[in-house]
Phi, psi and omega in degrees: 000133175238150181247132177242118178210097189216078180307152186303324183294340180290331177295319178295319180297319180301315180297318181294319181296318180300324182278328191263336185302324182293339181276346182279150175280327180205147177245124174266105182272112183277126175240159172271120184301339178282334182220063185299329180280311182296328182270009177269114181284120181298340178286344183299328178300321179286318180297321190256019187307321184243018182235138178299141184225143174232132178271127180251110178272093183275166181067035178298336179290345178257349185260156176296116185299326179295318180289324178300319177298322178298320179292320178299317178296319180300310182294319182292318186268316184278321183260347183058041179237136178291140182214147178213144179258138182215168163246112189295346177274350181269116185298321181295313182291324178296316179295323179296321179296319179295316177300319179299323182286321188261359188298337178256006178272124181306136182260107180241116184300335182277353183221133178284143174277130185257120180243124178252133177256121185224163179154183181283170180299151170064031176259356175102022181298310181292325178298317178300315181298315179298319181295317180292325180282340181078014178198164182276109179238349179232142180291141177228163178173171181272001179267134180300150173066045175289312180283127182248344182221157178294147179226132180251135179227132176275129178247176178296167177062032173062047181241132170253128179246134181248118176267131184242153177297147175295140183227132175250172176262155190299320183238123182257118176208156003286174182305325181302323180290319179297318180292325177297319177294320183290319185292334178267355177087017181284335175238162184300145178295346179275352181286334179225158175296128187298324179291328176294322177297316179295323177300318178298314180296318181298318180297315180298313184293319179296324184280318189249336186227052181296325181292323177294324177297315180296322181292320181284321183237084183300340181287352179279078182218102004280169178292132181297157185270349181212176185296318181298318179296322179296310181294326179295316180292320177297316180298318181293318183286330183260010176074026179273080189234149172258191177299147179064022175077013178287146180290131172269096186294332178292317178293321178296321177297321179297318178300312183296314182294318180295319177295323179296308185294327182279349182087008181292334177281338181132185181274108189241131171252129182280327183237151169232159177301336181285349178278348186286124176275163179300323180294318180295318181294323180296327182287338185290000000 
């Protein structure tokens, strides 16, 4: 199974990025700390071939801190790429990420340092820009592809920051990567069947985060043995019912996905470096 979700404005963004990346002093590549591999655009290698790049693992407040540390080590040691984890709404961490990115860029008072923020949709690019600017200058939201055009903002210390629209690649595969993007909201909920996304989340949570499930849903006693059982119990307890008391699995799926994305279930990482197969690593 392959997933295709490539709005027209992304084609324009790709052309602009190819032309503009070389003009930047450094590129801050925004990743979702919960899915650092799935949220890594394979085109970035081409865009950033001759430009310094720093990987920003945003939404660390939603990710498993132990796994996030594993990813930072992975990028630094295995990929030889600088990486830092942040919560883009935190002014201190946002400023630290910017300092981390520009610390090796020569400081010339006669010339502004150009920083480009790039990455897939819904990774927090605009949020980072707003936090650094200290005011809302870029649109943000939980819907993918909010930013449609590049935006330039002047910051202190003679820095120009460029916010770019989120860009995906036309065909997303393997399926595991597509589901990782979908469960975190990086692609539209219409790109995959919503119940399939919930099945993916249920499988992950039952396997890796059973204690967080019990804490969020105390009625899970004992914990169900499979995905269908989990959604059925959530549906029954939360009133997700059809006629004659049948479980409305779509509504139960909505409850689970919303709780997952908001962090109400806890700090969850969908991927770990140990999940990477040799084939996936070769493709990067």
